[in-house]
PyMOL commands that place a pseudoatom at each C-alpha (Angstrom):
pseudoatom trace, name=CA, resn=UNK, resi=1, chain=A, elem=C, hetatm=0, pos=[-15.383, -15.959, -15.675]
pseudoatom trace, name=CA, resn=UNK, resi=2, chain=A, elem=C, hetatm=0, pos=[-12.926, -18.591, -15.801]
pseudoatom trace, name=CA, resn=UNK, resi=3, chain=A, elem=C, hetatm=0, pos=[-10.353, -18.988, -12.716]
pseudoatom trace, name=CA, resn=UNK, resi=4, chain=A, elem=C, hetatm=0, pos=[-7.756, -18.053, -15.453]
pseudoatom trace, name=CA, resn=UNK, resi=5, chain=A, elem=C, hetatm=0, pos=[-9.490, -14.845, -16.406]
pseudoatom trace, name=CA, resn=UNK, resi=6, chain=A, elem=C, hetatm=0, pos=[-10.295, -13.820, -13.232]
pseudoatom trace, name=CA, resn=UNK, resi=7, chain=A, elem=C, hetatm=0, pos=[-6.916, -14.027, -11.905]
pseudoatom trace, name=CA, resn=UNK, resi=8, chain=A, elem=C, hetatm=0, pos=[-5.636, -12.447, -15.538]
pseudoatom trace, name=CA, resn=UNK, resi=9, chain=A, elem=C, hetatm=0, pos=[-8.228, -9.661, -14.610]
pseudoatom trace, name=CA, resn=UNK, resi=10, chain=A, elem=C, hetatm=0, pos=[-6.649, -9.379, -10.713]
pseudoatom trace, name=CA, resn=UNK, resi=11, chain=A, elem=C, hetatm=0, pos=[-3.268, -9.291, -12.305]
pseudoatom trace, name=CA, resn=UNK, resi=12, chain=A, elem=C, hetatm=0, pos=[-4.044, -6.266, -14.834]
pseudoatom trace, name=CA, resn=UNK, resi=13, chain=A, elem=C, hetatm=0, pos=[-6.095, -4.516, -12.189]
pseudoatom trace, name=CA, resn=UNK, resi=14, chain=A, elem=C, hetatm=0, pos=[-2.945, -5.100, -9.564]
pseudoatom trace, name=CA, resn=UNK, resi=15, chain=A, elem=C, hetatm=0, pos=[-0.600, -3.904, -11.840]
pseudoatom trace, name=CA, resn=UNK, resi=16, chain=A, elem=C, hetatm=0, pos=[-2.616, -0.397, -11.647]
pseudoatom trace, name=CA, resn=UNK, resi=17, chain=A, elem=C, hetatm=0, pos=[-3.132, -0.607, -8.360]
pseudoatom trace, name=CA, resn=UNK, resi=18, chain=A, elem=C, hetatm=0, pos=[0.879, -1.046, -7.625]
pseudoatom trace, name=CA, resn=UNK, resi=19, chain=A, elem=C, hetatm=0, pos=[1.638, 2.454, -9.827]
pseudoatom trace, name=CA, resn=UNK, resi=20, chain=A, elem=C, hetatm=0, pos=[-1.534, 4.102, -8.062]
pseudoatom trace, name=CA, resn=UNK, resi=21, chain=A, elem=C, hetatm=0, pos=[-0.178, 2.581, -4.330]
pseudoatom trace, name=CA, resn=UNK, resi=22, chain=A, elem=C, hetatm=0, pos=[3.674, 3.626, -5.141]
pseudoatom trace, name=CA, resn=UNK, resi=23, chain=A, elem=C, hetatm=0, pos=[2.623, 7.196, -6.431]
pseudoatom trace, name=CA, resn=UNK, resi=24, chain=A, elem=C, hetatm=0, pos=[0.604, 7.462, -2.647]
pseudoatom trace, name=CA, resn=UNK, resi=25, chain=A, elem=C, hetatm=0, pos=[3.793, 6.240, -0.496]
pseudoatom trace, name=CA, resn=UNK, resi=26, chain=A, elem=C, hetatm=0, pos=[6.060, 8.485, -2.014]
pseudoatom trace, name=CA, resn=UNK, resi=27, chain=A, elem=C, hetatm=0, pos=[4.274, 12.126, -2.205]
pseudoatom trace, name=CA, resn=UNK, resi=28, chain=A, elem=C, hetatm=0, pos=[3.155, 11.081, 1.398]
pseudoatom trace, name=CA, resn=UNK, resi=29, chain=A, elem=C, hetatm=0, pos=[6.504, 10.436, 2.153]
pseudoatom trace, name=CA, resn=UNK, resi=30, chain=A, elem=C, hetatm=0, pos=[7.946, 13.654, 1.042]
pseudoatom trace, name=CA, resn=UNK, resi=31, chain=A, elem=C, hetatm=0, pos=[4.836, 15.164, 2.448]
pseudoatom trace, name=CA, resn=UNK, resi=32, chain=A, elem=C, hetatm=0, pos=[5.569, 14.416, 5.506]
pseudoatom trace, name=CA, resn=UNK, resi=33, chain=A, elem=C, hetatm=0, pos=[9.694, 13.962, 5.751]
pseudoatom trace, name=CA, resn=UNK, resi=34, chain=A, elem=C, hetatm=0, pos=[10.713, 15.890, 3.193]
pseudoatom trace, name=CA, resn=UNK, resi=35, chain=A, elem=C, hetatm=0, pos=[12.784, 13.868, 2.316]
pseudoatom trace, name=CA, resn=UNK, resi=36, chain=A, elem=C, hetatm=0, pos=[13.408, 10.430, 0.017]
pseudoatom trace, name=CA, resn=UNK, resi=37, chain=A, elem=C, hetatm=0, pos=[12.555, 7.433, 1.893]
pseudoatom trace, name=CA, resn=UNK, resi=38, chain=A, elem=C, hetatm=0, pos=[13.255, 3.940, 0.233]
pseudoatom trace, name=CA, resn=UNK, resi=39, chain=A, elem=C, hetatm=0, pos=[13.167, 1.774, 3.222]
pseudoatom trace, name=CA, resn=UNK, resi=40, chain=A, elem=C, hetatm=0, pos=[9.849, 3.894, 4.222]
pseudoatom trace, name=CA, resn=UNK, resi=41, chain=A, elem=C, hetatm=0, pos=[8.348, 2.971, 0.787]
pseudoatom trace, name=CA, resn=UNK, resi=42, chain=A, elem=C, hetatm=0, pos=[9.276, -0.239, 1.076]
pseudoatom trace, name=CA, resn=UNK, resi=43, chain=A, elem=C, hetatm=0, pos=[7.818, -0.992, 4.346]
pseudoatom trace, name=CA, resn=UNK, resi=44, chain=A, elem=C, hetatm=0, pos=[4.791, 0.429, 3.200]
pseudoatom trace, name=CA, resn=UNK, resi=45, chain=A, elem=C, hetatm=0, pos=[3.999, -0.950, -0.257]
pseudoatom trace, name=CA, resn=UNK, resi=46, chain=A, elem=C, hetatm=0, pos=[6.059, -4.558, 0.312]
pseudoatom trace, name=CA, resn=UNK, resi=47, chain=A, elem=C, hetatm=0, pos=[4.389, -7.580, -0.164]
pseudoatom trace, name=CA, resn=UNK, resi=48, chain=A, elem=C, hetatm=0, pos=[4.801, -8.358, 3.588]
pseudoatom trace, name=CA, resn=UNK, resi=49, chain=A, elem=C, hetatm=0, pos=[2.984, -5.208, 4.460]
pseudoatom trace, name=CA, resn=UNK, resi=50, chain=A, elem=C, hetatm=0, pos=[0.083, -5.856, 2.003]
pseudoatom trace, name=CA, resn=UNK, resi=51, chain=A, elem=C, hetatm=0, pos=[-0.838, -9.042, 3.512]
pseudoatom trace, name=CA, resn=UNK, resi=52, chain=A, elem=C, hetatm=0, pos=[-2.370, -7.577, 6.189]
pseudoatom trace, name=CA, resn=UNK, resi=53, chain=A, elem=C, hetatm=0, pos=[-5.746, -6.971, 4.138]
pseudoatom trace, name=CA, resn=UNK, resi=54, chain=A, elem=C, hetatm=0, pos=[-5.502, -10.817, 2.544]
pseudoatom trace, name=CA, resn=UNK, resi=55, chain=A, elem=C, hetatm=0, pos=[-3.486, -11.525, -0.429]
pseudoatom trace, name=CA, resn=UNK, resi=56, chain=A, elem=C, hetatm=0, pos=[-1.314, -8.710, -1.624]
pseudoatom trace, name=CA, resn=UNK, resi=57, chain=A, elem=C, hetatm=0, pos=[-2.339, -8.761, -5.598]
pseudoatom trace, name=CA, resn=UNK, resi=58, chain=A, elem=C, hetatm=0, pos=[-6.080, -9.165, -4.355]
pseudoatom trace, name=CA, resn=UNK, resi=59, chain=A, elem=C, hetatm=0, pos=[-5.363, -5.633, -2.292]
pseudoatom trace, name=CA, resn=UNK, resi=60, chain=A, elem=C, hetatm=0, pos=[-3.338, -4.069, -5.593]
pseudoatom trace, name=CA, resn=UNK, resi=61, chain=A, elem=C, hetatm=0, pos=[-6.214, -4.898, -7.406]
pseudoatom trace, name=CA, resn=UNK, resi=62, chain=A, elem=C, hetatm=0, pos=[-8.813, -3.468, -5.172]
pseudoatom trace, name=CA, resn=UNK, resi=63, chain=A, elem=C, hetatm=0, pos=[-6.882, -0.151, -5.737]
pseudoatom trace, name=CA, resn=UNK, resi=64, chain=A, elem=C, hetatm=0, pos=[-6.672, -0.114, -8.954]
pseudoatom trace, name=CA, resn=UNK, resi=65, chain=A, elem=C, hetatm=0, pos=[-10.655, -0.729, -9.287]
pseudoatom trace, name=CA, resn=UNK, resi=66, chain=A, elem=C, hetatm=0, pos=[-10.964, 2.024, -6.983]
pseudoatom trace, name=CA, resn=UNK, resi=67, chain=A, elem=C, hetatm=0, pos=[-8.527, 3.977, -9.363]
pseudoatom trace, name=CA, resn=UNK, resi=68, chain=A, elem=C, hetatm=0, pos=[-10.227, 2.891, -12.479]
pseudoatom trace, name=CA, resn=UNK, resi=69, chain=A, elem=C, hetatm=0, pos=[-13.551, 3.422, -11.311]
pseudoatom trace, name=CA, resn=UNK, resi=70, chain=A, elem=C, hetatm=0, pos=[-13.512, 6.579, -9.209]
pseudoatom trace, name=CA, resn=UNK, resi=71, chain=A, elem=C, hetatm=0, pos=[-10.230, 8.592, -9.614]
pseudoatom trace, name=CA, resn=UNK, resi=72, chain=A, elem=C, hetatm=0, pos=[-7.110, 9.037, -8.347]
pseudoatom trace, name=CA, resn=UNK, resi=73, chain=A, elem=C, hetatm=0, pos=[-8.249, 10.980, -5.018]
pseudoatom trace, name=CA, resn=UNK, resi=74, chain=A, elem=C, hetatm=0, pos=[-10.664, 7.742, -4.302]
pseudoatom trace, name=CA, resn=UNK, resi=75, chain=A, elem=C, hetatm=0, pos=[-7.916, 5.378, -4.694]
pseudoatom trace, name=CA, resn=UNK, resi=76, chain=A, elem=C, hetatm=0, pos=[-5.714, 7.749, -2.536]
pseudoatom trace, name=CA, resn=UNK, resi=77, chain=A, elem=C, hetatm=0, pos=[-8.659, 7.905, 0.189]
pseudoatom trace, name=CA, resn=UNK, resi=78, chain=A, elem=C, hetatm=0, pos=[-9.011, 3.653, 0.174]
pseudoatom trace, name=CA, resn=UNK, resi=79, chain=A, elem=C, hetatm=0, pos=[-5.460, 3.642, 0.902]
pseudoatom trace, name=CA, resn=UNK, resi=80, chain=A, elem=C, hetatm=0, pos=[-5.664, 6.182, 3.658]
pseudoatom trace, name=CA, resn=UNK, resi=81, chain=A, elem=C, hetatm=0, pos=[-8.267, 4.725, 5.006]
pseudoatom trace, name=CA, resn=UNK, resi=82, chain=A, elem=C, hetatm=0, pos=[-8.044, 1.051, 4.701]
pseudoatom trace, name=CA, resn=UNK, resi=83, chain=A, elem=C, hetatm=0, pos=[-4.361, 0.617, 4.568]
pseudoatom trace, name=CA, resn=UNK, resi=84, chain=A, elem=C, hetatm=0, pos=[-2.437, 3.418, 6.932]
pseudoatom trace, name=CA, resn=UNK, resi=85, chain=A, elem=C, hetatm=0, pos=[-3.787, 2.772, 10.025]
pseudoatom trace, name=CA, resn=UNK, resi=86, chain=A, elem=C, hetatm=0, pos=[-2.342, -0.939, 9.821]
pseudoatom trace, name=CA, resn=UNK, resi=87, chain=A, elem=C, hetatm=0, pos=[0.711, 0.953, 8.547]
pseudoatom trace, name=CA, resn=UNK, resi=88, chain=A, elem=C, hetatm=0, pos=[0.799, 3.634, 11.482]
pseudoatom trace, name=CA, resn=UNK, resi=89, chain=A, elem=C, hetatm=0, pos=[0.465, 0.376, 14.056]
pseudoatom trace, name=CA, resn=UNK, resi=90, chain=A, elem=C, hetatm=0, pos=[3.817, -1.391, 12.429]
pseudoatom trace, name=CA, resn=UNK, resi=91, chain=A, elem=C, hetatm=0, pos=[5.579, 1.696, 12.739]
pseudoatom trace, name=CA, resn=UNK, resi=92, chain=A, elem=C, hetatm=0, pos=[4.784, 2.289, 16.240]
pseudoatom trace, name=CA, resn=UNK, resi=93, chain=A, elem=C, hetatm=0, pos=[5.461, -1.463, 17.236]
pseudoatom trace, name=CA, resn=UNK, resi=94, chain=A, elem=C, hetatm=0, pos=[8.729, -0.944, 14.894]
pseudoatom trace, name=CA, resn=UNK, resi=95, chain=A, elem=C, hetatm=0, pos=[9.708, 2.587, 16.488]
pseudoatom trace, name=CA, resn=UNK, resi=96, chain=A, elem=C, hetatm=0, pos=[9.253, 0.584, 20.318]
pseudoatom trace, name=CA, resn=UNK, resi=97, chain=A, elem=C, hetatm=0, pos=[11.731, -1.842, 19.417]
pseudoatom trace, name=CA, resn=UNK, resi=98, chain=A, elem=C, hetatm=0, pos=[14.370, 0.082, 17.853]
pseudoatom trace, name=CA, resn=UNK, resi=99, chain=A, elem=C, hetatm=0, pos=[13.745, 2.148, 21.457]
pseudoatom trace, name=CA, resn=UNK, resi=100, chain=A, elem=C, hetatm=0, pos=[14.150, -0.945, 23.312]
pseudoatom trace, name=CA, resn=UNK, resi=101, chain=A, elem=C, hetatm=0, pos=[16.886, -2.051, 21.621]
pseudoatom trace, name=CA, resn=UNK, resi=102, chain=A, elem=C, hetatm=0, pos=[19.207, 0.878, 22.591]
pseudoatom trace, name=CA, resn=UNK, resi=103, chain=A, elem=C, hetatm=0, pos=[19.433, 0.665, 26.079]
for i in range(1, 103): cmd.bond("trace and resi %d" % i, "trace and resi %d" % (i + 1))
show_as sticks, trace
zoom trace
């Protein structure tokens, strides 16, 4: 596969992975917070956050490939096990910083 063909495939898979991630994030926020929180959704799906695993498009592509191969539940499990531990750690640091700056 040529470099361009590979990059095109990554971008196609990432397009799907991005949609799956957005659905996961919105459902998680609604389930846990019972409210819409756009800022939190952004933190959970931004390229800056996704870069914890590598190049953001590659991370989204991995999600897309899992979805295409194994379905939505498998893609959600992938996100839960691979991404959310990083998010939880980042949020803990963010919350400590907010608490520290209040005093």
